[in-house]
MILO-673488 format. One record per residue (C-alpha): y negated, x negated, z; residue in one letter. Coordinates in pm, 1 decimal, always signed. Layout:
N
<rec c2="Y" c1="X" c3="Z" code="A"/>
...
// end
This chain:
182
<rec c2="+1390.4" c1="-1877.4" c3="+1575.4" code="M"/>
<rec c2="+1075.0" c1="-1672.7" c3="+1621.3" code="T"/>
<rec c2="+855.9" c1="-1578.1" c3="+1326.4" code="D"/>
<rec c2="+603.7" c1="-1843.1" c3="+1434.0" code="A"/>
<rec c2="+872.3" c1="-2110.5" c3="+1448.4" code="E"/>
<rec c2="+1002.2" c1="-2008.6" c3="+1106.6" code="L"/>
<rec c2="+655.1" c1="-2033.3" c3="+953.4" code="I"/>
<rec c2="+604.3" c1="-2380.4" c3="+1100.6" code="V"/>
<rec c2="+951.3" c1="-2491.0" c3="+986.4" code="A"/>
<rec c2="+887.3" c1="-2346.2" c3="+639.6" code="A"/>
<rec c2="+619.3" c1="-2610.9" c3="+588.3" code="G"/>
<rec c2="+898.0" c1="-2858.3" c3="+518.9" code="D"/>
<rec c2="+1202.7" c1="-2638.5" c3="+470.9" code="D"/>
<rec c2="+1193.3" c1="-2346.1" c3="+224.7" code="P"/>
<rec c2="+1514.7" c1="-2210.9" c3="+382.3" code="R"/>
<rec c2="+1315.4" c1="-2126.4" c3="+694.4" code="A"/>
<rec c2="+1078.5" c1="-1920.2" c3="+483.2" code="F"/>
<rec c2="+1378.4" c1="-1747.2" c3="+326.8" code="R"/>
<rec c2="+1487.7" c1="-1643.7" c3="+676.0" code="E"/>
<rec c2="+1138.9" c1="-1504.7" c3="+744.0" code="L"/>
<rec c2="+1158.3" c1="-1319.1" c3="+411.6" code="Y"/>
<rec c2="+1498.6" c1="-1173.7" c3="+497.9" code="D"/>
<rec c2="+1360.4" c1="-1057.4" c3="+832.5" code="R"/>
<rec c2="+1052.2" c1="-880.1" c3="+693.9" code="W"/>
<rec c2="+1109.8" c1="-789.3" c3="+327.2" code="A"/>
<rec c2="+1255.3" c1="-441.8" c3="+384.7" code="D"/>
<rec c2="+973.9" c1="-340.6" c3="+620.4" code="R"/>
<rec c2="+704.3" c1="-473.6" c3="+388.7" code="L"/>
<rec c2="+866.4" c1="-299.2" c3="+93.2" code="L"/>
<rec c2="+864.4" c1="+29.7" c3="+286.0" code="A"/>
<rec c2="+498.8" c1="-32.0" c3="+380.7" code="Y"/>
<rec c2="+406.0" c1="-68.1" c3="+14.1" code="F"/>
<rec c2="+621.9" c1="+218.4" c3="-110.7" code="Y"/>
<rec c2="+471.5" c1="+462.3" c3="+137.9" code="R"/>
<rec c2="+128.1" c1="+378.8" c3="+4.8" code="R"/>
<rec c2="+188.8" c1="+368.0" c3="-369.9" code="V"/>
<rec c2="+494.8" c1="+595.6" c3="-405.9" code="L"/>
<rec c2="+621.0" c1="+380.7" c3="-691.8" code="D"/>
<rec c2="+920.7" c1="+153.5" c3="-639.9" code="A"/>
<rec c2="+825.9" c1="-83.0" c3="-923.8" code="D"/>
<rec c2="+472.4" c1="-130.1" c3="-793.2" code="V"/>
<rec c2="+600.0" c1="-170.0" c3="-435.4" code="A"/>
<rec c2="+842.0" c1="-441.9" c3="-548.6" code="A"/>
<rec c2="+561.4" c1="-620.3" c3="-736.8" code="D"/>
<rec c2="+334.5" c1="-604.2" c3="-433.1" code="L"/>
<rec c2="+610.0" c1="-742.0" c3="-212.4" code="L"/>
<rec c2="+661.1" c1="-1032.7" c3="-453.0" code="A"/>
<rec c2="+287.5" c1="-1108.5" c3="-454.8" code="E"/>
<rec c2="+269.5" c1="-1089.1" c3="-75.7" code="T"/>
<rec c2="+562.7" c1="-1325.7" c3="-32.3" code="V"/>
<rec c2="+415.1" c1="-1569.8" c3="-283.0" code="A"/>
<rec c2="+78.6" c1="-1571.7" c3="-103.8" code="V"/>
<rec c2="+245.5" c1="-1608.9" c3="+237.4" code="A"/>
<rec c2="+452.0" c1="-1899.8" c3="+109.4" code="Y"/>
<rec c2="+144.7" c1="-2067.6" c3="-36.1" code="E"/>
<rec c2="-45.1" c1="-2024.2" c3="+291.5" code="R"/>
<rec c2="+240.6" c1="-2105.5" c3="+530.6" code="R"/>
<rec c2="+90.5" c1="-2441.9" c3="+629.5" code="R"/>
<rec c2="-246.3" c1="-2281.2" c3="+709.8" code="R"/>
<rec c2="-106.9" c1="-2013.7" c3="+942.2" code="C"/>
<rec c2="-242.8" c1="-2084.1" c3="+1290.7" code="R"/>
<rec c2="-135.4" c1="-1947.0" c3="+1625.0" code="D"/>
<rec c2="-419.7" c1="-1720.9" c3="+1732.2" code="V"/>
<rec c2="-218.3" c1="-1526.3" c3="+1986.3" code="G"/>
<rec c2="-113.9" c1="-1248.8" c3="+1749.5" code="K"/>
<rec c2="+240.5" c1="-1181.7" c3="+1627.8" code="P"/>
<rec c2="+318.3" c1="-1334.9" c3="+1290.3" code="R"/>
<rec c2="+392.5" c1="-986.3" c3="+1162.8" code="A"/>
<rec c2="+15.7" c1="-928.1" c3="+1183.6" code="A"/>
<rec c2="-35.2" c1="-1229.5" c3="+956.3" code="W"/>
<rec c2="+217.1" c1="-1092.5" c3="+704.0" code="L"/>
<rec c2="+76.9" c1="-739.2" c3="+714.4" code="Y"/>
<rec c2="-275.3" c1="-877.6" c3="+677.7" code="G"/>
<rec c2="-168.1" c1="-1047.9" c3="+356.5" code="I"/>
<rec c2="+13.3" c1="-729.5" c3="+250.0" code="A"/>
<rec c2="-297.0" c1="-515.0" c3="+306.2" code="A"/>
<rec c2="-510.1" c1="-749.7" c3="+95.9" code="K"/>
<rec c2="-249.6" c1="-758.3" c3="-179.2" code="E"/>
<rec c2="-235.3" c1="-379.2" c3="-176.6" code="L"/>
<rec c2="-610.5" c1="-347.2" c3="-221.4" code="S"/>
<rec c2="-620.8" c1="-613.6" c3="-492.2" code="H"/>
<rec c2="-292.6" c1="-502.9" c3="-643.8" code="G"/>
<rec c2="-408.9" c1="-160.9" c3="-750.0" code="V"/>
<rec c2="-694.9" c1="-308.1" c3="-953.3" code="R"/>
<rec c2="-481.3" c1="-595.1" c3="-1081.5" code="R"/>
<rec c2="-200.0" c1="-359.5" c3="-1185.4" code="Q"/>
<rec c2="-437.3" c1="-153.7" c3="-1397.7" code="D"/>
<rec c2="-567.0" c1="-462.4" c3="-1576.7" code="V"/>
<rec c2="-218.2" c1="-608.0" c3="-1624.4" code="E"/>
<rec c2="-73.6" c1="-282.4" c3="-1757.8" code="R"/>
<rec c2="-351.5" c1="-249.0" c3="-2015.0" code="R"/>
<rec c2="-299.8" c1="-611.1" c3="-2124.0" code="A"/>
<rec c2="+76.7" c1="-565.5" c3="-2147.1" code="I"/>
<rec c2="+34.4" c1="-254.4" c3="-2363.5" code="R"/>
<rec c2="-212.7" c1="-431.2" c3="-2592.7" code="R"/>
<rec c2="+19.8" c1="-728.2" c3="-2632.7" code="L"/>
<rec c2="+324.2" c1="-508.2" c3="-2688.4" code="G"/>
<rec c2="+521.6" c1="-676.0" c3="-2409.6" code="I"/>
<rec c2="+804.4" c1="-481.2" c3="-2252.8" code="E"/>
<rec c2="+843.0" c1="-541.0" c3="-1880.0" code="V"/>
<rec c2="+1187.5" c1="-454.7" c3="-1745.1" code="P"/>
<rec c2="+1179.3" c1="-177.8" c3="-1487.5" code="A"/>
<rec c2="+1382.1" c1="-171.0" c3="-1170.8" code="L"/>
<rec c2="+1727.8" c1="-28.7" c3="-1214.8" code="D"/>
<rec c2="+1804.5" c1="+308.5" c3="-1056.8" code="D"/>
<rec c2="+2008.9" c1="+152.9" c3="-776.8" code="E"/>
<rec c2="+1720.8" c1="-75.7" c3="-674.3" code="S"/>
<rec c2="+1476.3" c1="+212.6" c3="-692.6" code="R"/>
<rec c2="+1699.3" c1="+427.9" c3="-469.7" code="R"/>
<rec c2="+1735.3" c1="+141.9" c3="-221.3" code="A"/>
<rec c2="+1357.8" c1="+102.9" c3="-195.1" code="I"/>
<rec c2="+1313.1" c1="+475.5" c3="-143.1" code="E"/>
<rec c2="+1580.5" c1="+466.0" c3="+128.3" code="A"/>
<rec c2="+1402.1" c1="+178.8" c3="+309.6" code="F"/>
<rec c2="+1083.9" c1="+381.1" c3="+307.9" code="A"/>
<rec c2="+1241.0" c1="+715.6" c3="+404.6" code="D"/>
<rec c2="+1081.2" c1="+844.7" c3="+84.9" code="A"/>
<rec c2="+1192.8" c1="+1207.5" c3="+112.7" code="D"/>
<rec c2="+1050.9" c1="+1240.8" c3="+464.1" code="E"/>
<rec c2="+734.5" c1="+1061.4" c3="+358.3" code="H"/>
<rec c2="+685.2" c1="+1285.4" c3="+53.0" code="R"/>
<rec c2="+724.4" c1="+1594.7" c3="+270.9" code="A"/>
<rec c2="+468.7" c1="+1462.3" c3="+519.7" code="A"/>
<rec c2="+233.0" c1="+1373.4" c3="+235.9" code="L"/>
<rec c2="+262.3" c1="+1721.1" c3="+86.5" code="A"/>
<rec c2="+194.4" c1="+1885.2" c3="+424.7" code="A"/>
<rec c2="-92.9" c1="+1656.6" c3="+531.9" code="A"/>
<rec c2="-374.5" c1="+1827.5" c3="+334.1" code="P"/>
<rec c2="-299.8" c1="+2155.3" c3="+510.8" code="E"/>
<rec c2="-398.2" c1="+1987.5" c3="+837.0" code="R"/>
<rec c2="-752.2" c1="+1918.5" c3="+712.6" code="L"/>
<rec c2="-1049.0" c1="+2146.7" c3="+764.1" code="A"/>
<rec c2="-1090.1" c1="+2373.8" c3="+461.4" code="A"/>
<rec c2="-1417.1" c1="+2212.6" c3="+346.9" code="A"/>
<rec c2="-1270.9" c1="+1861.5" c3="+373.8" code="E"/>
<rec c2="-950.4" c1="+1961.8" c3="+195.3" code="R"/>
<rec c2="-1143.9" c1="+2120.5" c3="-90.7" code="A"/>
<rec c2="-1375.0" c1="+1817.9" c3="-120.5" code="A"/>
<rec c2="-1081.6" c1="+1573.3" c3="-124.0" code="V"/>
<rec c2="-896.9" c1="+1778.9" c3="-386.3" code="E"/>
<rec c2="-1203.0" c1="+1786.5" c3="-610.1" code="L"/>
<rec c2="-1260.3" c1="+1413.4" c3="-569.5" code="R"/>
<rec c2="-900.3" c1="+1290.8" c3="-593.8" code="V"/>
<rec c2="-719.8" c1="+1549.5" c3="-805.4" code="V"/>
<rec c2="-1001.0" c1="+1659.2" c3="-1034.7" code="E"/>
<rec c2="-1178.9" c1="+1320.7" c3="-1018.1" code="E"/>
<rec c2="-1521.9" c1="+1478.1" c3="-975.6" code="L"/>
<rec c2="-1821.9" c1="+1285.1" c3="-850.4" code="G"/>
<rec c2="-1990.8" c1="+1373.5" c3="-522.4" code="C"/>
<rec c2="-2282.1" c1="+1528.5" c3="-713.4" code="D"/>
<rec c2="-2043.3" c1="+1774.7" c3="-881.1" code="E"/>
<rec c2="-1864.4" c1="+1844.8" c3="-553.0" code="I"/>
<rec c2="-2200.5" c1="+1916.2" c3="-389.3" code="A"/>
<rec c2="-2291.5" c1="+2160.2" c3="-666.4" code="A"/>
<rec c2="-1961.2" c1="+2347.6" c3="-629.9" code="R"/>
<rec c2="-1994.0" c1="+2368.3" c3="-251.4" code="H"/>
<rec c2="-2367.3" c1="+2440.2" c3="-240.6" code="A"/>
<rec c2="-2434.2" c1="+2142.7" c3="-17.1" code="C"/>
<rec c2="-2616.1" c1="+1812.0" c3="-47.7" code="S"/>
<rec c2="-2454.4" c1="+1516.8" c3="-219.2" code="E"/>
<rec c2="-2460.6" c1="+1332.6" c3="+115.3" code="A"/>
<rec c2="-2271.9" c1="+1620.4" c3="+280.0" code="A"/>
<rec c2="-2015.4" c1="+1619.0" c3="-1.5" code="A"/>
<rec c2="-1971.6" c1="+1242.7" c3="+36.7" code="R"/>
<rec c2="-1920.2" c1="+1285.2" c3="+413.5" code="V"/>
<rec c2="-1662.2" c1="+1561.2" c3="+359.7" code="R"/>
<rec c2="-1466.6" c1="+1345.5" c3="+115.1" code="V"/>
<rec c2="-1486.9" c1="+1041.3" c3="+342.7" code="H"/>
<rec c2="-1381.9" c1="+1232.1" c3="+654.3" code="R"/>
<rec c2="-1100.3" c1="+1409.3" c3="+470.8" code="G"/>
<rec c2="-960.6" c1="+1085.6" c3="+329.4" code="L"/>
<rec c2="-993.9" c1="+912.3" c3="+666.6" code="A"/>
<rec c2="-809.2" c1="+1200.1" c3="+834.0" code="R"/>
<rec c2="-533.9" c1="+1190.3" c3="+570.4" code="L"/>
<rec c2="-501.2" c1="+817.5" c3="+625.1" code="N"/>
<rec c2="-466.6" c1="+870.3" c3="+1000.6" code="T"/>
<rec c2="-211.6" c1="+1146.2" c3="+949.4" code="L"/>
<rec c2="-4.3" c1="+934.0" c3="+712.2" code="M"/>
<rec c2="-18.8" c1="+623.5" c3="+932.4" code="E"/>
<rec c2="+125.9" c1="+832.7" c3="+1214.7" code="A"/>
<rec c2="+416.9" c1="+932.5" c3="+990.7" code="T"/>
<rec c2="+721.9" c1="+715.6" c3="+1068.9" code="P"/>
// end
């Protein structure tokens, strides 16, 4: 069955959704891992994505796009919401003294293998060197040192708007470089 047929069938038969899950879970897990570089977080994001997809399976309409686009659309939204949600949940868990079991080492290694983690880490480490010097410096100050654009501007003797543009362009270029990484 095609992905579209599985989604339609999953409206009445959860086994069809399981087949869709089996088809896409590894790729979605790699998608998340490459973005968060944390196997536990990637597994959580996959679980959230699958839950949302299952809840919305009856609302999925054929708009001429592959169903993978539907799944990755959900995944992208979960990724953006997940980072904020994870921070809130982790603080709450610490305050409540709850211990959440971590993935075992074998599961963690399997996730890293799906995502070609070693190759991805090497590409990630090399990517900043491909930026213009001003953009690289601005991104490092913003991301690594967590400085505001006003402080970056002061260090680079430029306007705050110019600093903001350098950070934005540098991050956009890094994103493009990393998306091109297999």
